[in-house]
SEFIZA-3560 file (N, C-alpha, C; in Angstrom, 3 decimals):
REM SEFIZA-3560
<numar><xx>126.479</xx><yy>133.251</yy><zz>44.757</zz><atom>N</atom></numar>
<numar><xx>126.110</xx><yy>131.864</yy><zz>44.549</zz><atom>CA</atom></numar>
<numar><xx>125.514</xx><yy>131.274</yy><zz>45.833</zz><atom>C</atom></numar>
<numar><xx>126.070</xx><yy>131.635</yy><zz>46.983</zz><atom>N</atom></numar>
<numar><xx>125.556</xx><yy>131.083</yy><zz>48.235</zz><atom>CA</atom></numar>
<numar><xx>124.143</xx><yy>131.572</yy><zz>48.533</zz><atom>C</atom></numar>
<numar><xx>123.871</xx><yy>132.823</yy><zz>48.237</zz><atom>N</atom></numar>
<numar><xx>122.526</xx><yy>133.341</yy><zz>48.452</zz><atom>CA</atom></numar>
<numar><xx>121.543</xx><yy>132.693</yy><zz>47.475</zz><atom>C</atom></numar>
<numar><xx>121.998</xx><yy>132.391</yy><zz>46.286</zz><atom>N</atom></numar>
<numar><xx>121.148</xx><yy>131.687</yy><zz>45.326</zz><atom>CA</atom></numar>
<numar><xx>120.806</xx><yy>130.289</yy><zz>45.795</zz><atom>C</atom></numar>
<numar><xx>121.796</xx><yy>129.574</yy><zz>46.299</zz><atom>N</atom></numar>
<numar><xx>121.546</xx><yy>128.229</yy><zz>46.825</zz><atom>CA</atom></numar>
<numar><xx>120.635</xx><yy>128.271</yy><zz>48.046</zz><atom>C</atom></numar>
<numar><xx>120.870</xx><yy>129.247</yy><zz>48.922</zz><atom>N</atom></numar>
<numar><xx>120.025</xx><yy>129.385</yy><zz>50.104</zz><atom>CA</atom></numar>
<numar><xx>118.578</xx><yy>129.676</yy><zz>49.694</zz><atom>C</atom></numar>
<numar><xx>118.407</xx><yy>130.594</yy><zz>48.755</zz><atom>N</atom></numar>
<numar><xx>117.064</xx><yy>130.972</yy><zz>48.325</zz><atom>CA</atom></numar>
<numar><xx>116.348</xx><yy>129.805</yy><zz>47.648</zz><atom>C</atom></numar>
<numar><xx>117.057</xx><yy>129.054</yy><zz>46.809</zz><atom>N</atom></numar>
<numar><xx>116.448</xx><yy>127.909</yy><zz>46.143</zz><atom>CA</atom></numar>
<numar><xx>116.015</xx><yy>126.859</yy><zz>47.172</zz><atom>C</atom></numar>
<numar><xx>116.868</xx><yy>126.601</yy><zz>48.141</zz><atom>N</atom></numar>
<numar><xx>116.529</xx><yy>125.631</yy><zz>49.194</zz><atom>CA</atom></numar>
<numar><xx>115.325</xx><yy>126.101</yy><zz>50.008</zz><atom>C</atom></numar>
<numar><xx>115.307</xx><yy>127.376</yy><zz>50.348</zz><atom>N</atom></numar>
<numar><xx>114.193</xx><yy>127.919</yy><zz>51.125</zz><atom>CA</atom></numar>
<numar><xx>112.895</xx><yy>127.878</yy><zz>50.324</zz><atom>C</atom></numar>
<numar><xx>112.944</xx><yy>128.201</yy><zz>49.046</zz><atom>N</atom></numar>
<numar><xx>111.742</xx><yy>128.168</yy><zz>48.221</zz><atom>CA</atom></numar>
<numar><xx>111.194</xx><yy>126.751</yy><zz>48.096</zz><atom>C</atom></numar>
<numar><xx>112.072</xx><yy>125.795</yy><zz>47.875</zz><atom>N</atom></numar>
<numar><xx>111.631</xx><yy>124.402</yy><zz>47.777</zz><atom>CA</atom></numar>
<numar><xx>111.009</xx><yy>123.953</yy><zz>49.100</zz><atom>C</atom></numar>
<numar><xx>111.674</xx><yy>124.274</yy><zz>50.210</zz><atom>N</atom></numar>
<numar><xx>111.167</xx><yy>123.855</yy><zz>51.521</zz><atom>CA</atom></numar>
<numar><xx>109.816</xx><yy>124.496</yy><zz>51.824</zz><atom>C</atom></numar>
<numar><xx>109.676</xx><yy>125.781</yy><zz>51.557</zz><atom>N</atom></numar>
<numar><xx>108.417</xx><yy>126.459</yy><zz>51.850</zz><atom>CA</atom></numar>
<numar><xx>107.294</xx><yy>126.011</yy><zz>50.928</zz><atom>C</atom></numar>
<numar><xx>107.591</xx><yy>125.816</yy><zz>49.652</zz><atom>N</atom></numar>
<numar><xx>106.556</xx><yy>125.416</yy><zz>48.701</zz><atom>CA</atom></numar>
<numar><xx>106.139</xx><yy>123.958</yy><zz>48.887</zz><atom>C</atom></numar>
<numar><xx>106.996</xx><yy>123.128</yy><zz>49.470</zz><atom>N</atom></numar>
<numar><xx>106.639</xx><yy>121.733</yy><zz>49.724</zz><atom>CA</atom></numar>
<numar><xx>105.880</xx><yy>121.579</yy><zz>51.033</zz><atom>C</atom></numar>
<numar><xx>105.668</xx><yy>122.670</yy><zz>51.738</zz><atom>N</atom></numar>
<numar><xx>104.940</xx><yy>122.627</yy><zz>52.999</zz><atom>CA</atom></numar>
<numar><xx>103.455</xx><yy>122.389</yy><zz>52.767</zz><atom>C</atom></numar>
<numar><xx>102.688</xx><yy>122.645</yy><zz>53.783</zz><atom>N</atom></numar>
<numar><xx>101.240</xx><yy>122.459</yy><zz>53.668</zz><atom>CA</atom></numar>
<numar><xx>100.685</xx><yy>123.372</yy><zz>52.579</zz><atom>C</atom></numar>
<numar><xx>99.870</xx><yy>122.819</yy><zz>51.718</zz><atom>N</atom></numar>
<numar><xx>99.406</xx><yy>123.537</yy><zz>50.525</zz><atom>CA</atom></numar>
<numar><xx>98.607</xx><yy>124.794</yy><zz>50.845</zz><atom>C</atom></numar>
<numar><xx>97.783</xx><yy>124.779</yy><zz>51.866</zz><atom>N</atom></numar>
<numar><xx>96.957</xx><yy>125.932</yy><zz>52.157</zz><atom>CA</atom></numar>
<numar><xx>97.565</xx><yy>126.911</yy><zz>53.135</zz><atom>C</atom></numar>
<numar><xx>98.731</xx><yy>126.595</yy><zz>53.658</zz><atom>N</atom></numar>
<numar><xx>99.348</xx><yy>127.444</yy><zz>54.674</zz><atom>CA</atom></numar>
<numar><xx>99.867</xx><yy>128.735</yy><zz>54.047</zz><atom>C</atom></numar>
<numar><xx>99.845</xx><yy>129.823</yy><zz>54.809</zz><atom>N</atom></numar>
<numar><xx>100.265</xx><yy>131.127</yy><zz>54.272</zz><atom>CA</atom></numar>
<numar><xx>101.731</xx><yy>131.139</yy><zz>53.863</zz><atom>C</atom></numar>
<numar><xx>102.592</xx><yy>130.368</yy><zz>54.544</zz><atom>N</atom></numar>
<numar><xx>104.008</xx><yy>130.360</yy><zz>54.182</zz><atom>CA</atom></numar>
<numar><xx>104.237</xx><yy>129.687</yy><zz>52.834</zz><atom>C</atom></numar>
<numar><xx>103.371</xx><yy>128.766</yy><zz>52.463</zz><atom>N</atom></numar>
<numar><xx>103.468</xx><yy>128.137</yy><zz>51.148</zz><atom>CA</atom></numar>
<numar><xx>103.041</xx><yy>129.122</yy><zz>50.060</zz><atom>C</atom></numar>
<numar><xx>101.979</xx><yy>129.853</yy><zz>50.318</zz><atom>N</atom></numar>
<numar><xx>101.485</xx><yy>130.825</yy><zz>49.334</zz><atom>CA</atom></numar>
<numar><xx>102.395</xx><yy>132.036</yy><zz>49.211</zz><atom>C</atom></numar>
<numar><xx>103.049</xx><yy>132.421</yy><zz>50.287</zz><atom>N</atom></numar>
<numar><xx>103.889</xx><yy>133.622</yy><zz>50.298</zz><atom>CA</atom></numar>
<numar><xx>105.379</xx><yy>133.284</yy><zz>50.372</zz><atom>C</atom></numar>
<numar><xx>105.784</xx><yy>132.177</yy><zz>49.762</zz><atom>N</atom></numar>
<numar><xx>107.177</xx><yy>131.728</yy><zz>49.859</zz><atom>CA</atom></numar>
<numar><xx>108.147</xx><yy>132.749</yy><zz>49.271</zz><atom>C</atom></numar>
<numar><xx>107.828</xx><yy>133.288</yy><zz>48.101</zz><atom>N</atom></numar>
<numar><xx>108.774</xx><yy>134.201</yy><zz>47.448</zz><atom>CA</atom></numar>
<numar><xx>108.979</xx><yy>135.493</yy><zz>48.233</zz><atom>C</atom></numar>
<numar><xx>107.928</xx><yy>136.182</yy><zz>48.699</zz><atom>N</atom></numar>
<numar><xx>108.172</xx><yy>137.381</yy><zz>49.510</zz><atom>CA</atom></numar>
<numar><xx>108.939</xx><yy>137.075</yy><zz>50.801</zz><atom>C</atom></numar>
<numar><xx>108.650</xx><yy>135.932</yy><zz>51.430</zz><atom>N</atom></numar>
<numar><xx>109.373</xx><yy>135.563</yy><zz>52.656</zz><atom>CA</atom></numar>
<numar><xx>110.863</xx><yy>135.383</yy><zz>52.388</zz><atom>C</atom></numar>
<numar><xx>111.181</xx><yy>134.687</yy><zz>51.302</zz><atom>N</atom></numar>
<numar><xx>112.588</xx><yy>134.443</yy><zz>50.965</zz><atom>CA</atom></numar>
<numar><xx>113.277</xx><yy>135.739</yy><zz>50.560</zz><atom>C</atom></numar>
<numar><xx>112.605</xx><yy>136.573</yy><zz>49.792</zz><atom>N</atom></numar>
<numar><xx>113.204</xx><yy>137.834</yy><zz>49.348</zz><atom>CA</atom></numar>
<numar><xx>113.468</xx><yy>138.775</yy><zz>50.522</zz><atom>C</atom></numar>
<numar><xx>112.499</xx><yy>138.913</yy><zz>51.408</zz><atom>N</atom></numar>
<numar><xx>112.673</xx><yy>139.801</yy><zz>52.568</zz><atom>CA</atom></numar>
<numar><xx>113.711</xx><yy>139.230</yy><zz>53.532</zz><atom>C</atom></numar>
<numar><xx>113.603</xx><yy>137.937</yy><zz>53.828</zz><atom>N</atom></numar>
<numar><xx>114.566</xx><yy>137.305</yy><zz>54.733</zz><atom>CA</atom></numar>
<numar><xx>115.981</xx><yy>137.327</yy><zz>54.185</zz><atom>C</atom></numar>
<numar><xx>116.128</xx><yy>137.042</yy><zz>52.903</zz><atom>N</atom></numar>
<numar><xx>117.454</xx><yy>137.067</yy><zz>52.280</zz><atom>CA</atom></numar>
<numar><xx>118.028</xx><yy>138.475</yy><zz>52.199</zz><atom>C</atom></numar>
<numar><xx>117.171</xx><yy>139.458</yy><zz>51.912</zz><atom>N</atom></numar>
<numar><xx>117.637</xx><yy>140.843</yy><zz>51.874</zz><atom>CA</atom></numar>
<numar><xx>118.104</xx><yy>141.326</yy><zz>53.235</zz><atom>C</atom></numar>
<numar><xx>117.334</xx><yy>140.965</yy><zz>54.271</zz><atom>N</atom></numar>
<numar><xx>117.742</xx><yy>141.343</yy><zz>55.626</zz><atom>CA</atom></numar>
<numar><xx>119.048</xx><yy>140.643</yy><zz>56.017</zz><atom>C</atom></numar>
<numar><xx>119.170</xx><yy>139.376</yy><zz>55.631</zz><atom>N</atom></numar>
<numar><xx>120.393</xx><yy>138.642</yy><zz>55.939</zz><atom>CA</atom></numar>
<numar><xx>121.600</xx><yy>139.242</yy><zz>55.203</zz><atom>C</atom></numar>
<numar><xx>121.415</xx><yy>139.673</yy><zz>53.958</zz><atom>N</atom></numar>
<numar><xx>122.510</xx><yy>140.281</yy><zz>53.202</zz><atom>CA</atom></numar>
<numar><xx>123.004</xx><yy>141.561</yy><zz>53.868</zz><atom>C</atom></numar>
<numar><xx>122.071</xx><yy>142.409</yy><zz>54.275</zz><atom>N</atom></numar>
<numar><xx>122.452</xx><yy>143.667</yy><zz>54.928</zz><atom>CA</atom></numar>
<numar><xx>123.094</xx><yy>143.399</yy><zz>56.286</zz><atom>C</atom></numar>
<numar><xx>122.519</xx><yy>142.479</yy><zz>57.054</zz><atom>N</atom></numar>
<numar><xx>123.060</xx><yy>142.156</yy><zz>58.372</zz><atom>CA</atom></numar>
<numar><xx>124.462</xx><yy>141.561</yy><zz>58.282</zz><atom>C</atom></numar>
<numar><xx>124.679</xx><yy>140.655</yy><zz>57.346</zz><atom>N</atom></numar>
<numar><xx>126.007</xx><yy>140.057</yy><zz>57.196</zz><atom>CA</atom></numar>
<numar><xx>127.043</xx><yy>141.083</yy><zz>56.755</zz><atom>C</atom></numar>
<numar><xx>126.651</xx><yy>141.989</yy><zz>55.886</zz><atom>N</atom></numar>
<numar><xx>127.584</xx><yy>143.026</yy><zz>55.445</zz><atom>CA</atom></numar>
<numar><xx>127.916</xx><yy>143.976</yy><zz>56.587</zz><atom>C</atom></numar>
<numar><xx>126.936</xx><yy>144.302</yy><zz>57.390</zz><atom>N</atom></numar>
<numar><xx>127.158</xx><yy>145.165</yy><zz>58.555</zz><atom>CA</atom></numar>
<numar><xx>128.078</xx><yy>144.467</yy><zz>59.560</zz><atom>C</atom></numar>
<numar><xx>127.815</xx><yy>143.188</yy><zz>59.846</zz><atom>N</atom></numar>
<numar><xx>128.630</xx><yy>142.438</yy><zz>60.797</zz><atom>CA</atom></numar>
<numar><xx>130.052</xx><yy>142.239</yy><zz>60.274</zz><atom>C</atom></numar>
<numar><xx>130.183</xx><yy>142.082</yy><zz>58.980</zz><atom>N</atom></numar>
<numar><xx>131.502</xx><yy>141.908</yy><zz>58.375</zz><atom>CA</atom></numar>
<numar><xx>132.384</xx><yy>143.131</yy><zz>58.622</zz><atom>C</atom></numar>
<numar><xx>131.804</xx><yy>144.304</yy><zz>58.568</zz><atom>N</atom></numar>
<numar><xx>132.562</xx><yy>145.532</yy><zz>58.829</zz><atom>CA</atom></numar>
<numar><xx>132.986</xx><yy>145.660</yy><zz>60.277</zz><atom>C</atom></numar>
<numar><xx>132.264</xx><yy>145.003</yy><zz>61.190</zz><atom>N</atom></numar>
<numar><xx>132.616</xx><yy>145.063</yy><zz>62.610</zz><atom>CA</atom></numar>
<numar><xx>133.635</xx><yy>143.991</yy><zz>62.979</zz><atom>C</atom></numar>
<numar><xx>133.419</xx><yy>142.764</yy><zz>62.508</zz><atom>N</atom></numar>
<numar><xx>134.267</xx><yy>141.633</yy><zz>62.904</zz><atom>CA</atom></numar>
<numar><xx>135.633</xx><yy>141.704</yy><zz>62.241</zz><atom>C</atom></numar>
<numar><xx>135.672</xx><yy>141.962</yy><zz>60.948</zz><atom>N</atom></numar>
<numar><xx>136.929</xx><yy>142.016</yy><zz>60.212</zz><atom>CA</atom></numar>
<numar><xx>137.314</xx><yy>143.475</yy><zz>60.010</zz><atom>C</atom></numar>
<numar><xx>138.258</xx><yy>143.947</yy><zz>60.780</zz><atom>N</atom></numar>
<numar><xx>138.602</xx><yy>145.370</yy><zz>60.772</zz><atom>CA</atom></numar>
<numar><xx>139.212</xx><yy>145.823</yy><zz>59.456</zz><atom>C</atom></numar>
<numar><xx>139.956</xx><yy>144.951</yy><zz>58.764</zz><atom>N</atom></numar>
<numar><xx>140.605</xx><yy>145.356</yy><zz>57.520</zz><atom>CA</atom></numar>
<numar><xx>139.671</xx><yy>145.243</yy><zz>56.309</zz><atom>C</atom></numar>
<numar><xx>138.462</xx><yy>144.769</yy><zz>56.537</zz><atom>N</atom></numar>
<numar><xx>137.522</xx><yy>144.629</yy><zz>55.431</zz><atom>CA</atom></numar>
<numar><xx>136.296</xx><yy>145.484</yy><zz>55.710</zz><atom>C</atom></numar>
<numar><xx>135.985</xx><yy>146.361</yy><zz>54.815</zz><atom>N</atom></numar>
<numar><xx>134.874</xx><yy>147.284</yy><zz>55.035</zz><atom>CA</atom></numar>
<numar><xx>133.564</xx><yy>146.781</yy><zz>54.475</zz><atom>C</atom></numar>
<numar><xx>132.547</xx><yy>147.539</yy><zz>54.717</zz><atom>N</atom></numar>
<numar><xx>131.221</xx><yy>147.238</yy><zz>54.185</zz><atom>CA</atom></numar>
<numar><xx>131.167</xx><yy>147.691</yy><zz>52.732</zz><atom>C</atom></numar>
<numar><xx>130.474</xx><yy>146.912</yy><zz>51.913</zz><atom>N</atom></numar>
<numar><xx>130.432</xx><yy>147.225</yy><zz>50.490</zz><atom>CA</atom></numar>
<numar><xx>129.013</xx><yy>147.026</yy><zz>49.960</zz><atom>C</atom></numar>
<numar><xx>128.467</xx><yy>148.044</yy><zz>49.331</zz><atom>N</atom></numar>
<numar><xx>127.125</xx><yy>147.976</yy><zz>48.773</zz><atom>CA</atom></numar>
<numar><xx>127.082</xx><yy>147.002</yy><zz>47.596</zz><atom>C</atom></numar>
<numar><xx>128.187</xx><yy>146.877</yy><zz>46.860</zz><atom>N</atom></numar>
<numar><xx>128.236</xx><yy>145.952</yy><zz>45.731</zz><atom>CA</atom></numar>
<numar><xx>128.036</xx><yy>144.511</yy><zz>46.187</zz><atom>C</atom></numar>
<numar><xx>128.517</xx><yy>144.156</yy><zz>47.369</zz><atom>N</atom></numar>
<numar><xx>128.302</xx><yy>142.809</yy><zz>47.906</zz><atom>CA</atom></numar>
<numar><xx>126.826</xx><yy>142.569</yy><zz>48.192</zz><atom>C</atom></numar>
<numar><xx>126.152</xx><yy>143.557</yy><zz>48.727</zz><atom>N</atom></numar>
<numar><xx>124.712</xx><yy>143.426</yy><zz>48.996</zz><atom>CA</atom></numar>
<numar><xx>123.959</xx><yy>143.277</yy><zz>47.679</zz><atom>C</atom></numar>
<numar><xx>124.331</xx><yy>144.040</yy><zz>46.674</zz><atom>N</atom></numar>
<numar><xx>123.672</xx><yy>143.929</yy><zz>45.370</zz><atom>CA</atom></numar>
<numar><xx>123.921</xx><yy>142.558</yy><zz>44.743</zz><atom>C</atom></numar>
<numar><xx>125.117</xx><yy>142.016</yy><zz>44.901</zz><atom>N</atom></numar>
<numar><xx>125.407</xx><yy>140.674</yy><zz>44.393</zz><atom>CA</atom></numar>
<numar><xx>124.567</xx><yy>139.626</yy><zz>45.122</zz><atom>C</atom></numar>
<numar><xx>124.388</xx><yy>139.788</yy><zz>46.419</zz><atom>N</atom></numar>
<numar><xx>123.545</xx><yy>138.867</yy><zz>47.184</zz><atom>CA</atom></numar>
<numar><xx>122.096</xx><yy>138.946</yy><zz>46.709</zz><atom>C</atom></numar>
<numar><xx>121.603</xx><yy>140.144</yy><zz>46.479</zz><atom>N</atom></numar>
<numar><xx>120.239</xx><yy>140.323</yy><zz>45.992</zz><atom>CA</atom></numar>
<numar><xx>120.069</xx><yy>139.745</yy><zz>44.591</zz><atom>C</atom></numar>
<numar><xx>121.088</xx><yy>139.865</yy><zz>43.760</zz><atom>N</atom></numar>
<numar><xx>121.045</xx><yy>139.254</yy><zz>42.431</zz><atom>CA</atom></numar>
<numar><xx>120.952</xx><yy>137.735</yy><zz>42.552</zz><atom>C</atom></numar>
<numar><xx>121.683</xx><yy>137.149</yy><zz>43.505</zz><atom>N</atom></numar>
<numar><xx>121.588</xx><yy>135.707</yy><zz>43.736</zz><atom>CA</atom></numar>
<numar><xx>120.190</xx><yy>135.285</yy><zz>44.151</zz><atom>C</atom></numar>
<numar><xx>119.549</xx><yy>136.104</yy><zz>44.983</zz><atom>N</atom></numar>
<numar><xx>118.179</xx><yy>135.816</yy><zz>45.391</zz><atom>CA</atom></numar>
<numar><xx>117.226</xx><yy>135.862</yy><zz>44.197</zz><atom>C</atom></numar>
<numar><xx>117.367</xx><yy>136.881</yy><zz>43.373</zz><atom>N</atom></numar>
<numar><xx>116.500</xx><yy>137.011</yy><zz>42.199</zz><atom>CA</atom></numar>
<numar><xx>116.738</xx><yy>135.897</yy><zz>41.191</zz><atom>C</atom></numar>
<numar><xx>117.994</xx><yy>135.532</yy><zz>40.988</zz><atom>N</atom></numar>
<numar><xx>118.312</xx><yy>134.434</yy><zz>40.063</zz><atom>CA</atom></numar>
<numar><xx>117.714</xx><yy>133.125</yy><zz>40.553</zz><atom>C</atom></numar>
<numar><xx>117.761</xx><yy>132.888</yy><zz>41.847</zz><atom>N</atom></numar>
<numar><xx>117.171</xx><yy>131.671</yy><zz>42.404</zz><atom>CA</atom></numar>
<numar><xx>115.656</xx><yy>131.679</yy><zz>42.235</zz><atom>C</atom></numar>
<numar><xx>115.034</xx><yy>132.842</yy><zz>42.407</zz><atom>N</atom></numar>
<numar><xx>113.592</xx><yy>132.933</yy><zz>42.199</zz><atom>CA</atom></numar>
<numar><xx>113.199</xx><yy>132.621</yy><zz>40.766</zz><atom>C</atom></numar>
<numar><xx>113.956</xx><yy>133.132</yy><zz>39.816</zz><atom>N</atom></numar>
<numar><xx>113.681</xx><yy>132.841</yy><zz>38.401</zz><atom>CA</atom></numar>
<numar><xx>113.928</xx><yy>131.369</yy><zz>38.090</zz><atom>C</atom></numar>
<numar><xx>115.014</xx><yy>130.811</yy><zz>38.626</zz><atom>N</atom></numar>
<numar><xx>115.315</xx><yy>129.389</yy><zz>38.400</zz><atom>CA</atom></numar>
<numar><xx>114.238</xx><yy>128.505</yy><zz>39.022</zz><atom>C</atom></numar>
<numar><xx>113.794</xx><yy>128.849</yy><zz>40.217</zz><atom>N</atom></numar>
<numar><xx>112.739</xx><yy>128.074</yy><zz>40.863</zz><atom>CA</atom></numar>
<numar><xx>111.461</xx><yy>128.106</yy><zz>40.038</zz><atom>C</atom></numar>
<numar><xx>111.127</xx><yy>129.280</yy><zz>39.569</zz><atom>N</atom></numar>
<numar><xx>109.909</xx><yy>129.414</yy><zz>38.761</zz><atom>CA</atom></numar>
<numar><xx>110.030</xx><yy>128.627</yy><zz>37.465</zz><atom>C</atom></numar>
<numar><xx>111.185</xx><yy>128.665</yy><zz>36.843</zz><atom>N</atom></numar>
<numar><xx>111.383</xx><yy>127.939</yy><zz>35.588</zz><atom>CA</atom></numar>
<numar><xx>111.366</xx><yy>126.424</yy><zz>35.802</zz><atom>C</atom></numar>
<numar><xx>111.953</xx><yy>125.959</yy><zz>36.895</zz><atom>N</atom></numar>
<numar><xx>112.055</xx><yy>124.521</yy><zz>37.130</zz><atom>CA</atom></numar>
<numar><xx>110.789</xx><yy>123.914</yy><zz>37.713</zz><atom>C</atom></numar>
<numar><xx>110.162</xx><yy>124.598</yy><zz>38.641</zz><atom>N</atom></numar>
<numar><xx>109.064</xx><yy>123.999</yy><zz>39.377</zz><atom>CA</atom></numar>
<numar><xx>107.682</xx><yy>124.506</yy><zz>39.002</zz><atom>C</atom></numar>
<numar><xx>107.583</xx><yy>125.681</yy><zz>38.462</zz><atom>N</atom></numar>
<numar><xx>106.262</xx><yy>126.257</yy><zz>38.193</zz><atom>CA</atom></numar>
<numar><xx>105.986</xx><yy>126.455</yy><zz>36.705</zz><atom>C</atom></numar>
<numar><xx>106.771</xx><yy>125.835</yy><zz>35.850</zz><atom>N</atom></numar>
<numar><xx>106.579</xx><yy>125.906</yy><zz>34.399</zz><atom>CA</atom></numar>
<numar><xx>106.479</xx><yy>127.338</yy><zz>33.902</zz><atom>C</atom></numar>
<numar><xx>107.447</xx><yy>128.128</yy><zz>34.196</zz><atom>N</atom></numar>
<numar><xx>107.472</xx><yy>129.527</yy><zz>33.850</zz><atom>CA</atom></numar>
<numar><xx>107.407</xx><yy>129.738</yy><zz>32.361</zz><atom>C</atom></numar>
<numar><xx>106.791</xx><yy>130.711</yy><zz>31.821</zz><atom>N</atom></numar>
<numar><xx>106.114</xx><yy>131.853</yy><zz>32.426</zz><atom>CA</atom></numar>
<numar><xx>104.630</xx><yy>131.644</yy><zz>32.647</zz><atom>C</atom></numar>
<numar><xx>104.087</xx><yy>130.480</yy><zz>32.355</zz><atom>N</atom></numar>
<numar><xx>102.637</xx><yy>130.289</yy><zz>32.433</zz><atom>CA</atom></numar>
<numar><xx>102.149</xx><yy>130.059</yy><zz>33.859</zz><atom>C</atom></numar>
<numar><xx>102.993</xx><yy>129.644</yy><zz>34.752</zz><atom>N</atom></numar>
<numar><xx>102.563</xx><yy>129.332</yy><zz>36.103</zz><atom>CA</atom></numar>
<numar><xx>102.131</xx><yy>127.878</yy><zz>36.219</zz><atom>C</atom></numar>
<numar><xx>101.839</xx><yy>127.478</yy><zz>37.396</zz><atom>N</atom></numar>
<numar><xx>101.464</xx><yy>126.089</yy><zz>37.646</zz><atom>CA</atom></numar>
<numar><xx>100.058</xx><yy>125.819</yy><zz>37.125</zz><atom>C</atom></numar>
<numar><xx>99.923</xx><yy>124.775</yy><zz>36.384</zz><atom>N</atom></numar>
<numar><xx>98.634</xx><yy>124.422</yy><zz>35.812</zz><atom>CA</atom></numar>
<numar><xx>97.920</xx><yy>123.434</yy><zz>36.732</zz><atom>C</atom></numar>
<numar><xx>96.655</xx><yy>123.662</yy><zz>36.905</zz><atom>N</atom></numar>
<numar><xx>95.830</xx><yy>122.750</yy><zz>37.699</zz><atom>CA</atom></numar>
<numar><xx>94.956</xx><yy>121.966</yy><zz>36.728</zz><atom>C</atom></numar>
<numar><xx>95.078</xx><yy>120.652</yy><zz>36.772</zz><atom>N</atom></numar>
<numar><xx>94.306</xx><yy>119.800</yy><zz>35.849</zz><atom>CA</atom></numar>
<numar><xx>92.952</xx><yy>119.473</yy><zz>36.401</zz><atom>C</atom></numar>
//
């Protein structure tokens, strides 16, 4: 859920930026790559900081699912999915 909220916030912030800027056009790949790297890094750090808690691939997959769910929700709410944004 936290990765979903983070991804939704990041997508809204990036898409509300300057319209012609590359970060606005490439918001979804930026969020997916950044969130994926953060998921792996947090899981790796968790295994080091908390000795009684190990690293778990299922946690990374759950984080990635949150990212994907946020991407679908963003597209449905803001881009009129599945048709995409219409220009009048």
